[in-house]
C-alpha positions in Angstrom: 0.0 -0.1 -0.2 1.6 3.8 -0.6 -0.1 5.1 2.5 3.1 7.1 4.4 2.6 8.9 7.7 3.6 12.7 8.5 5.2 13.2 11.7 5.4 16.5 13.7 7.8 17.4 16.3 8.1 21.7 17.6 10.8 22.5 14.9 9.7 20.2 11.9 8.1 17.5 9.9 8.7 14.2 8.5 7.6 11.7 6.1 7.6 8.6 6.8 7.2 5.6 4.7 6.9 2.0 4.5 9.7 -0.9 4.4 8.5 -2.9 1.5 6.6 -5.7 4.0 4.8 -3.1 5.9 3.9 -0.9 3.2 5.8 0.1 0.6 8.6 1.4 0.4 10.0 3.7 -2.1 12.4 3.5 -4.9 15.9 4.9 -4.4 16.2 8.2 -6.8 12.9 9.2 -6.2 12.1 12.5 -6.5 9.7 14.3 -4.0 7.8 17.1 -4.0 5.6 19.0 -0.3 3.9 20.9 -1.1 3.3 22.4 2.7 0.4 25.2 3.0 1.5 27.4 6.5 -0.7 30.3 8.1 1.4 33.0 10.0 -0.4 32.2 13.7 -2.2 35.1 15.0 -0.2 37.7 13.3 -2.3 36.8 10.4 -5.1 38.3 11.6 -5.1 41.7 10.0 -7.0 45.1 9.5 -8.7 46.1 6.8 -6.4 47.8 4.2 -3.1 46.8 6.3 -1.1 45.1 3.2 0.3 47.6 0.3 2.9 45.6 -1.0 3.7 42.2 -2.7 7.5 40.5 -2.6 7.6 39.2 -5.9 10.3 39.1 -8.9 8.2 40.0 -11.2 5.8 42.8 -9.8 5.3 44.7 -13.4 1.7 43.9 -13.8 0.5 44.7 -10.6 -1.5 48.2 -10.2 -2.2 48.2 -6.3 -2.5 45.5 -3.9 -4.7 45.7 -1.0 -6.9 43.6 1.6 -11.0 45.0 1.5 -11.2 42.7 4.4 -9.9 41.7 8.0 -8.0 38.4 8.0 -9.3 35.8 11.2 -9.4 32.4 12.4 -5.1 32.1 12.6 -3.8 30.4 15.7 -0.8 29.9 17.1 0.9 26.5 17.0 0.0 24.2 19.0 3.1 22.7 20.3 3.8 19.0 21.3 3.7 19.4 24.6 0.1 20.3 24.9 -0.8 17.7 22.3 0.8 15.1 24.5 -1.4 15.7 27.1 -4.6 16.7 25.1 -4.3 13.7 23.3 -5.9 10.6 25.3 -8.8 12.5 25.6 -9.4 11.7 21.9 -8.8 8.1 22.8 -11.7 7.5 25.2 -14.2 7.8 22.0 -16.0 5.3 21.2 -15.1 4.2 17.3 -15.7 1.0 16.9 -18.6 -2.0 17.6 -17.7 -4.9 18.8 -21.4 -5.7 21.2 -25.1 -5.3 20.2 -25.2 -1.6 22.5 -21.9 -0.4 20.7 -23.8 -0.6 17.1 -27.3 0.7 18.8 -24.6 3.8 19.9 -23.1 4.4 16.6 -26.3 4.4 14.5 -27.9 6.9 16.9 -25.3 9.2 15.7 -26.7 9.0 12.5 -29.4 12.1 12.6 -31.7 10.1 10.7 -32.1 8.2 13.5 -34.1 8.6 17.0 -33.7 5.0 18.4 -31.8 1.8 17.1 -32.0 -1.6 19.0 -29.1 -4.6 18.3 -29.4 -7.9 18.8 -26.7 -10.4 18.1 -27.4 -14.2 15.8 -25.7 -16.7 15.1 -27.0 -17.2 11.2 -24.9 -20.6 10.8 -21.7 -19.8 9.2 -20.9 -16.6 11.4 -22.6 -13.5 13.8 -25.1 -11.5 12.4 -26.0 -8.4 14.1 -29.5 -7.3 13.4 -29.7 -3.5 14.0 -33.7 -2.7 14.0 -34.1 1.5 13.3 -36.6 3.7 13.9 -36.8 7.0 12.0 -37.2 10.5 12.9 -40.2 11.0 12.1 -41.7 7.6 11.6 -40.3 7.9 8.4 -39.4 4.0 6.4 -36.4 2.2 6.5 -35.5 1.8 2.5 -32.8 1.1 0.1 -31.2 4.3 -0.1 -31.8 5.2 4.2 -30.3 1.7 3.9 -27.0 2.2 2.0 -26.3 5.8 4.2 -26.6 3.8 7.1 -24.2 0.8 6.4 -21.2 3.8 5.3 -21.8 5.7 8.5 -21.6 2.3 10.4 -18.3 1.0 8.1 -15.7 2.2 10.2 -17.6 0.5 13.5 -18.3 -2.6 12.1 -16.1 -5.6 13.3 -14.8 -7.8 11.0 -16.1 -11.2 10.6 -19.8 -9.4 11.4 -22.5 -9.5 9.0 -24.7 -6.3 9.1 -28.3 -6.7 8.9 -30.5 -3.4 8.9 -34.3 -3.7 9.5 -37.5 -1.6 10.3 -38.6 -1.8 14.7 -41.3 -4.4 14.6 -44.4 -2.4 15.3 -46.8 -2.7 17.8 -50.7 -1.5 16.9 -52.6 -0.2 19.5 -56.2 -0.3 20.3 -57.5 1.8 22.4 -61.7 2.5 22.8 -62.5 5.2 25.4 -65.8 6.0 27.3 -65.9 9.8 27.6 -69.3 12.0 29.0 -69.3 15.3 27.7 -70.3 18.3 29.6 -73.7 19.3 29.7 -72.7 22.9 28.0 -70.4 20.7 24.8 -72.0 19.4 21.8 -70.2 15.3 21.9 -69.2 15.8 17.9 -66.9 18.8 18.9 -65.8 17.0 21.7 -64.5 14.3 19.9 -63.1 16.0 16.8 -60.6 17.5 19.7 -59.7 14.5 21.0 -59.2 13.1 17.6 -56.8 15.9 16.7 -54.7 15.8 20.2 -54.2 11.8 19.5 -53.2 11.4 16.6 -50.0 10.6 14.6 -49.3 13.7 12.7 -49.2 17.5 13.9 -52.5 18.9 15.6 -54.4 21.4 13.9 -52.0 24.0 15.6 -48.9 22.4 14.7 -48.0 20.6 17.1 -46.9 16.6 17.2 -49.8 15.0 18.2 -50.3 12.7 21.4 -48.9 9.3 18.9 -46.5 11.3 17.0 -43.5 8.4 15.8 -40.7 10.7 17.4 -43.1 10.2 21.3 -41.9 6.5 21.2 -40.0 4.0 20.7 -38.0 1.0 21.2 -39.5 -0.2 25.0 -41.7 2.4 25.5 -44.7 0.9 28.2 -48.4 2.8 26.7 -49.8 4.4 29.7 -53.4 5.4 30.3 -52.8 8.0 33.5 -51.0 10.4 30.6 -53.7 10.0 28.5 -56.4 10.2 30.7 -54.6 13.3 32.2 -53.9 15.2 28.3 -57.7 13.8 27.2 -58.9 16.0 30.3 -57.5 19.3 29.4 -59.8 19.6 26.6 -62.8 21.4 26.9 -66.1 19.6 27.2 -64.5 16.2 29.1 -66.4 15.8 32.0 -64.8 12.8 33.0 -63.0 9.5 30.8 -62.1 6.7 31.2 -62.7 2.6 29.8 -66.1 2.6 32.5 -69.3 4.7 31.8 -70.8 5.9 34.5 -72.4 2.3 36.2 -69.1 0.8 36.5 -69.5 -1.6 32.9 -66.7 -1.4 30.8 -67.2 0.1 27.5 -63.8 0.7 26.2 -60.5 -1.4 25.8 -57.2 -0.6 26.1 -54.6 -2.9 24.9 -52.4 -4.4 21.6 -54.4 -5.5 17.9 -52.1 -8.2 18.2 -53.4 -9.4 21.2 -57.4 -9.5 20.9 -57.6 -11.4 24.2 -55.7 -9.3 26.3 -56.8 -5.8 28.1 -55.0 -4.1 29.9 -56.6 -1.3 31.4 -57.1 -3.0 34.7 -53.5 -2.6 34.7 -53.3 1.3 33.0 -50.2 0.0 31.4 -49.5 -1.5 27.7 -46.1 -3.3 27.9 -44.2 -3.2 24.7 -40.9 -5.5 24.3 -37.2 -3.8 24.3 -37.5 -4.7 19.8 -40.9 -3.0 19.5 -42.3 0.3 18.8 -45.7 1.2 19.6 -47.8 2.4 16.6 -51.6 4.5 16.6 -51.9 5.8 12.9 -55.8 5.8 13.6 -55.4 5.8 9.3 -59.2 4.3 8.3 -57.3 2.7 5.2 -54.9 1.1 6.7 -56.6 -0.5 10.7 -53.8 -2.8 10.9 -51.3 0.2 12.0 -53.6 1.4 15.2 -56.8 2.8 16.5 -58.4 5.1 18.8 -62.5 5.4 18.7 -64.2 7.4 21.7 -67.3 6.9 22.7 -69.2 9.4 23.5 -72.0 10.2 25.8 -74.0 13.3 27.3 -73.5 16.9 25.8 -75.9 19.2 24.5 
């Protein structure tokens, strides 16, 4: 390989080449040219119109010289002793991925990744890291994103590990709540406001809805109490729950993939570490979660 290393001291720079075994050795008599860009440190931070002359062997074509902008950004060279003191901080940064947790941490440095979940599986001939990605805004894990994330993780990946990037395992929610409407409000208006607040998109005022994809990620259990508390802030809601005024069960608080289990008494829907709760409430895609309000009372 034709790589080489530049080693710097306070007085000089040296180029270190290979020995023919570890790195290519330069051919005897090879002519080399070094092009070095070197600043003057803080002395280069000059003011406007501070340059008036140029030193050259042929200045006949130069009529005038000036600098209309001030120089800025120049810094004095850092002493080698200061570099040796500060260098260990650089090596404390995690720059390799060995365990699934390492892959998760590296993936979450990507700007489009909200959360990640990883696990190692033996796939017959080697270990494979399965990395589930929860993208910001609920975006899909498509081919272009997968390629970009693979490039992002290339410098971290351990040799001998295969990497599979997959979408999350979504858990569609199934929620029905009984709402008692105040006598001075229309039930239809209250239901409209509730559906707006508990949407997966943006509300009418531009804020994210309660079930916006960025509000939940891997292993986030769904609690009933925050839903009740948020619904009680809606004008016209007298009270809300899974039972009516007589105590009869009218609603449901559960998962679509577990229709026989109602978690209303526990007031918490468990979500596994590799799962992400989802409630789009889209009639076109009912399998992506749904929420309904059984309205009673009102004008």
